[in-house]
C-alpha positions in Angstrom: 0.0 0.0 0.0 2.8 2.4 0.8 4.3 1.9 -2.7 0.9 2.8 -4.4 0.7 5.9 -2.3 4.3 7.0 -3.2 3.5 6.4 -6.9 0.3 8.6 -6.5 2.3 11.4 -4.8 4.9 11.2 -7.6 2.2 11.5 -10.3 0.6 14.5 -8.5 4.0 16.2 -8.1 4.8 15.6 -11.7 1.6 17.3 -12.9 2.5 20.3 -10.8 6.0 20.9 -12.3 6.5 23.9 -14.5 9.1 23.4 -17.2 11.0 26.4 -18.5 14.4 24.9 -19.3 16.4 21.8 -18.8 16.5 20.5 -15.3 19.3 18.2 -14.2 20.5 16.6 -11.1 23.8 14.6 -11.2 25.3 12.6 -8.3 27.7 9.8 -7.7 25.4 6.7 -7.5 25.0 3.2 -8.8 21.4 3.1 -7.8 20.1 2.9 -11.3 16.3 2.2 -11.7 15.5 1.8 -15.3 16.4 -0.9 -17.9 19.0 0.9 -20.1 20.9 2.3 -17.2 20.9 -1.0 -15.3 22.1 -2.8 -18.4 25.0 -0.5 -18.9 26.0 -0.5 -15.3 26.0 -4.3 -15.2 28.0 -4.5 -18.4 30.6 -1.9 -17.1 30.9 -4.0 -13.9 31.5 -7.2 -15.8 34.1 -5.6 -18.1 36.0 -3.9 -15.4 36.5 -7.1 -13.4 38.9 -6.3 -10.5 40.1 -3.0 -12.1 38.9 0.5 -11.3 37.2 0.7 -14.7 37.4 -1.1 -18.0 39.3 0.1 -21.0 37.6 1.3 -24.2 39.0 -1.7 -26.0 37.1 -4.0 -23.6 33.8 -2.6 -24.8 32.0 -4.1 -27.7 28.9 -2.2 -28.5 27.4 -5.3 -30.1 27.3 -6.8 -26.6 24.8 -4.1 -25.6 23.2 -3.6 -28.9 19.7 -3.2 -27.5 20.6 0.0 -25.7 22.9 1.6 -28.4 20.1 3.9 -29.7 20.3 5.7 -26.3 24.1 5.4 -25.9 26.8 8.0 -26.2 30.6 7.7 -26.0 32.8 10.7 -25.7 36.6 11.0 -25.8 38.6 13.3 -23.5 40.8 15.7 -25.4 44.1 15.9 -23.5 44.9 19.4 -22.3 41.5 20.8 -23.4 38.3 21.5 -21.6 36.3 19.7 -24.3 35.3 16.3 -25.4 34.6 14.8 -28.8 31.7 12.5 -29.5 32.8 9.0 -30.7 29.3 7.5 -30.8 25.9 9.1 -30.6 22.9 6.7 -30.8 20.0 7.0 -33.2 17.4 7.8 -30.5 19.6 10.7 -29.4 19.7 12.0 -33.0 15.9 11.8 -33.1 15.5 13.6 -29.8 18.1 16.3 -30.2 17.7 16.8 -34.0 21.4 16.5 -34.6 24.1 13.9 -34.8 26.9 14.8 -32.4 29.2 12.0 -33.8 32.7 13.4 -34.5 31.8 16.8 -33.0 33.1 18.5 -29.9 30.6 19.4 -27.1 31.5 23.0 -27.6 30.3 23.0 -31.2 27.3 20.8 -30.7 25.3 22.7 -28.0 24.4 26.2 -27.1 26.8 27.8 -24.5 24.4 27.0 -21.6 23.8 23.4 -22.7 27.5 23.0 -23.2 28.1 24.2 -19.6 25.6 21.7 -18.3 27.2 18.9 -20.3 30.7 19.8 -19.2 29.5 19.9 -15.5 28.3 16.3 -15.8 31.4 15.1 -17.6 33.7 16.8 -15.0 31.7 15.0 -12.3 32.2 11.7 -14.0 35.9 12.2 -14.6 36.5 13.3 -11.0 34.8 10.3 -9.5 35.7 6.7 -9.1 31.9 6.0 -9.0 29.3 5.9 -11.7 27.3 9.1 -12.0 23.5 9.0 -12.2 21.8 11.9 -13.9 18.0 12.6 -13.7 16.2 15.4 -15.4 13.5 16.6 -17.7 14.2 16.8 -21.4 10.9 18.3 -22.4 12.6 21.4 -23.8 14.1 19.3 -26.6 11.3 17.1 -27.7 8.7 19.8 -27.0 6.6 17.6 -24.7 5.4 19.0 -21.4 7.5 16.4 -19.5 10.1 13.9 -20.6 11.9 12.7 -17.5 15.0 10.7 -18.0 17.7 8.8 -16.1 21.3 8.7 -17.4 24.2 6.6 -16.3 27.8 7.7 -17.0 31.0 5.8 -16.5 34.7 6.4 -17.0 36.7 4.2 -19.4 40.5 4.1 -19.6 42.3 4.3 -22.9 44.6 1.5 -23.9 47.7 3.4 -22.8 46.3 6.1 -20.5 43.6 6.4 -17.8 40.4 8.5 -18.2 40.3 8.7 -22.0 36.6 8.0 -22.5 33.2 8.4 -21.0 30.3 6.0 -21.9 26.8 6.9 -21.0 23.2 5.8 -21.7 19.8 7.3 -21.2 16.4 6.0 -20.4 13.6 8.4 -21.6 10.0 8.7 -20.6 10.8 7.6 -17.0 8.3 7.8 -14.2 10.6 9.2 -11.5 9.8 8.5 -7.9 9.0 11.2 -5.3 12.6 11.2 -4.0 13.9 12.0 -7.5 11.3 14.6 -8.2 12.3 16.2 -4.9 15.9 16.5 -6.1 14.7 18.2 -9.3 12.4 20.5 -7.2 15.4 21.5 -5.2 17.0 22.7 -8.4 14.1 25.1 -9.0 11.7 23.3 -11.3 8.5 24.3 -9.4 
């Protein structure tokens, strides 16, 4: 009964949100709740084995083909405050209306969106833990609400650490009341 009440509260709070721009909350966490993010987290765990993190060469996107439409891989540019997109899934192309593959973050987004993106990637690269991102992407797909959960993980290069970040999104998520409260704290109401 408690679960049903929590779900009802989350639905009520969702209907009260006013969306004026992207709303994000990022934190170190492995508490992923949705299929795509759980799948990537489990894959990353298997591939890393006893290491801090796997190398890019350990990753075979065909192993996780079902989630590749919502997947992105970015490469760290040494000595620069920018990343270049190695892979950008087809669902991301549909949602954003652009293919970021082969492009830098700084040339793919508006200055504000680039700052938000860099903030997430800095958090990922400065953490030994996965980073969970929740938010509303309604500003992109023009829906009133499109809540998502993202999961981001560091990957080492073959010869140097921290060369890549792999991430995946689950869209149209029904966030629970605790997650909605995190977004509320960021000023979405």
